[in-house]
C-alpha positions in Angstrom: 2.9 -7.8 -22.0 4.8 -10.4 -19.9 2.1 -9.6 -16.8 -0.6 -10.4 -18.2 -2.9 -12.0 -17.0 -2.8 -10.0 -13.7 -3.2 -11.7 -10.9 -1.3 -9.5 -8.5 -0.9 -6.1 -7.5 2.8 -6.6 -7.7 2.1 -7.7 -11.8 -0.2 -4.7 -11.8 2.4 -2.2 -10.7 4.9 -4.2 -13.1 2.7 -3.5 -16.6 2.2 0.0 -15.2 6.1 0.7 -15.2 6.0 -1.4 -18.5 3.6 1.2 -20.0 6.1 4.0 -19.3 7.9 3.0 -22.4 6.2 4.1 -25.6 7.5 0.8 -27.6 5.3 -1.2 -25.2 2.2 0.2 -26.0 2.2 -2.6 -29.1 -0.5 -4.2 -27.3 -2.9 -7.0 -28.5 -6.5 -5.2 -26.9 -7.2 -4.7 -30.9 -7.1 -8.5 -31.5 -9.3 -9.5 -28.8 -12.2 -7.7 -30.7 -15.9 -7.3 -30.0 -18.8 -6.2 -31.8 -19.6 -2.8 -30.0 -17.5 -0.3 -27.5 -19.1 -2.1 -24.5 -18.6 -5.7 -25.6 -14.8 -4.7 -26.7 -14.1 -3.4 -22.9 -15.2 -6.4 -21.2 -14.0 -8.9 -23.1 -10.1 -7.1 -22.8 -10.7 -6.3 -19.0 -11.3 -10.1 -18.9 -8.5 -11.3 -20.9 -6.2 -8.7 -18.6 -7.4 -9.6 -15.3 -7.6 -12.7 -13.6 -11.4 -13.0 -12.0 -9.9 -13.6 -8.4 -7.6 -10.5 -8.9 -10.6 -8.3 -10.6 -12.7 -8.7 -7.7 -10.3 -7.2 -5.6 -10.4 -4.1 -7.5 -13.1 -1.5 -8.2 -13.2 1.8 -10.4 -12.6 4.5 -7.4 -11.1 2.1 -5.0 -14.2 1.8 -2.9 -14.3 -0.8 0.2 -10.5 -1.4 0.3 -10.0 -2.2 -3.2 -7.4 -1.2 -5.7 -8.5 2.0 -7.2 -8.0 0.9 -11.7 -9.5 4.5 -13.0 -6.3 6.2 -13.0 -4.1 3.3 -14.3 -1.9 3.6 -17.3 -3.6 0.2 -18.5 -7.1 1.9 -18.3 -6.1 4.7 -20.4 -5.0 3.4 -23.1 -7.8 0.5 -22.9 -10.1 3.9 -23.4 -7.8 5.1 -25.9 -8.0 1.7 -28.0 -11.8 1.4 -27.4 -12.3 5.2 -28.7 -10.1 5.1 -31.6 -12.2 1.6 -32.9 -15.7 2.8 -31.4 -15.9 6.4 -30.8 -17.0 5.8 -27.2 -17.6 8.5 -25.0 -16.2 8.9 -21.5 -19.7 8.2 -19.8 -19.7 5.3 -21.8 -16.7 3.7 -21.5 -16.6 4.4 -17.6 -19.5 3.1 -17.0 -18.8 -0.5 -18.7 -15.3 -0.3 -17.5 -16.8 0.2 -14.0 -19.2 -2.4 -13.7 
């Protein structure tokens, strides 16, 4: 994942394209770790997004921000989180959208 950390919309788009390749999904998310699902999600998002860019995103794209809820990256994070911690969709969405 050459694009991480993401600090621009262009890098985000490049990463989304890279995730179309099944071999690129060998992602380092599991190495970031966490003691529970919420901590795992927060730690990964902090590693993936630079703070200055993260402030320009929101779950649904409110206030002219970039929407992240439908990204392949977020789906991958949810899948990995669920495989480790068995979190519900609601728990994941609540944590990822904060």
